[in-house]
VOGU-3710 file (C-alpha; in Angstrom, 3 decimals, decimal comma):
1> mkrkslgysl> -33,442/36,587/-26,296  -32,858/33,280/-26,888  -29,039/33,672/-27,830  -28,292/35,330/-24,188  -30,134/32,474/-22,388  -27,669/29,781/-24,267  -24,961/31,740/-23,193  -26,019/32,073/-19,759  -26,254/28,365/-20,037  -23,029/27,642/-21,309
11> illffgifgl> -21,703/29,587/-18,464  -23,658/27,589/-15,867  -22,721/24,377/-17,263  -18,537/25,562/-17,359  -18,869/26,593/-13,810  -21,170/23,473/-12,650  -18,597/21,070/-14,111  -15,760/23,285/-13,065  -17,006/23,212/-9,620  -17,240/18,929/-10,026
21> viygayspar> -13,393/18,829/-11,080  -12,509/20,725/-7,976  -14,785/18,482/-5,776  -13,068/15,575/-6,887  -9,244/16,836/-6,816  -9,993/17,794/-3,116  -12,179/15,258/-1,970  -10,462/13,250/1,023  -9,485/9,924/-0,161  -9,818/6,583/1,645
31> kaqkqrivcf> -8,128/7,514/5,240  -5,694/5,003/6,559  -7,120/3,732/9,985  -4,596/0,477/10,362  -0,903/-0,448/9,851  0,655/-3,520/9,110  4,480/-3,805/9,222  5,780/-7,106/7,745  10,023/-7,928/8,575  11,646/-10,579/6,790
41> kfkegtknea> 14,579/-12,350/7,600  16,174/-14,591/4,705  17,780/-18,144/5,118  21,539/-17,971/4,779  22,752/-18,273/1,605  19,678/-16,560/0,143  20,631/-15,013/-3,456  20,191/-11,124/-4,285  18,257/-12,318/-6,879  15,671/-14,087/-4,896
51> ieqhmrefaa> 15,717/-11,397/-2,586  14,551/-8,666/-5,162  12,119/-10,957/-6,965  10,433/-11,133/-2,990  10,367/-7,343/-3,282  9,049/-7,198/-6,583  6,279/-9,345/-5,813  5,147/-7,809/-2,433  5,217/-4,274/-3,907  2,629/-5,587/-7,030
61> lkheipqiis> 0,299/-6,717/-4,173  -0,375/-2,853/-3,944  -1,700/-2,826/-7,342  -3,535/-6,339/-7,289  -5,353/-5,830/-3,785  -7,796/-2,882/-3,620  -7,471/-2,929/0,319  -3,915/-1,647/0,523  -4,103/2,323/0,704  -0,426/2,698/0,844
71> ytsgktlsgd> 2,905/0,841/0,510  6,726/1,405/1,769  9,569/-0,946/2,047  13,163/-1,070/1,989  16,149/-3,216/3,150  16,545/-2,617/7,321  19,240/-0,639/8,428  21,818/-0,972/11,250  20,276/0,028/14,489  21,501/2,359/17,604
81> ggvsseydvm> 25,159/1,811/18,014  25,795/-0,042/14,957  23,977/-3,219/15,996  22,936/-4,835/12,647  18,908/-5,759/12,530  17,481/-9,003/13,418  15,344/-8,535/10,111  16,799/-8,167/6,067  13,769/-6,141/4,619  10,280/-4,854/5,838
91> hyltfqsead> 7,094/-3,736/4,051  5,106/-1,125/5,688  1,224/-1,328/4,542  -1,692/0,953/5,246  -5,364/-0,320/5,453  -8,559/1,301/6,204  -9,993/-1,424/8,823  -9,153/-4,593/10,048  -11,573/-6,179/8,033  -9,578/-5,149/5,285
101> ietfnknekq> -6,158/-6,577/6,610  -8,202/-9,922/6,693  -9,261/-9,680/3,191  -5,661/-9,279/2,431  -4,712/-12,151/4,448  -6,922/-14,369/2,513  -6,358/-12,720/-1,053  -5,738/-15,343/-3,633  -2,632/-13,136/-4,513  -1,123/-12,711/-1,094
111> qqflknnrgs> -1,482/-16,313/-0,895  0,129/-16,968/-4,226  3,221/-14,417/-3,042  3,667/-16,714/0,150  3,568/-19,704/-1,376  6,287/-18,466/-4,267  8,497/-16,975/-1,658  8,070/-18,835/1,959  11,042/-21,430/0,751  13,496/-18,382/1,207
121> wekvfiinsd> 12,596/-17,187/4,709  14,097/-17,890/8,173  11,525/-16,001/9,945  8,701/-13,650/9,350  7,488/-10,896/12,003  4,284/-8,855/11,638  2,996/-6,220/13,970  -0,545/-4,492/13,100  -1,314/-1,141/14,880  -3,906/1,609/14,756
131> irq> -2,880/5,215/13,314  -2,970/7,822/15,599  -4,288/10,875/14,386
//
């Protein structure tokens, strides 16, 4: 009888662990509620290496600042009718709250990024918005 109880206990333990794994895999992640788009126009004559460094350093913020839920970036494309974009690159970030955006703005890594790259920018455009569900 003792052996049978041990077998049932192992089966229950297995299903318990399996249930926790499934729950963890399908439990909802942090939901993005706010988005930020940051566009940069580089000064005339900015070298491609400086632009690539800018892109790498901004992308690295995703791994260093936990408030960023998702991040993508790219060089801007020509608009409708072949009109060139006013900005050279853009970064798209999502956050859970406005407080997370403020935390991002004050983060030491973000401040260091600004300090390291500010000299190569002609202008910057930032827009924040809600994400409609």
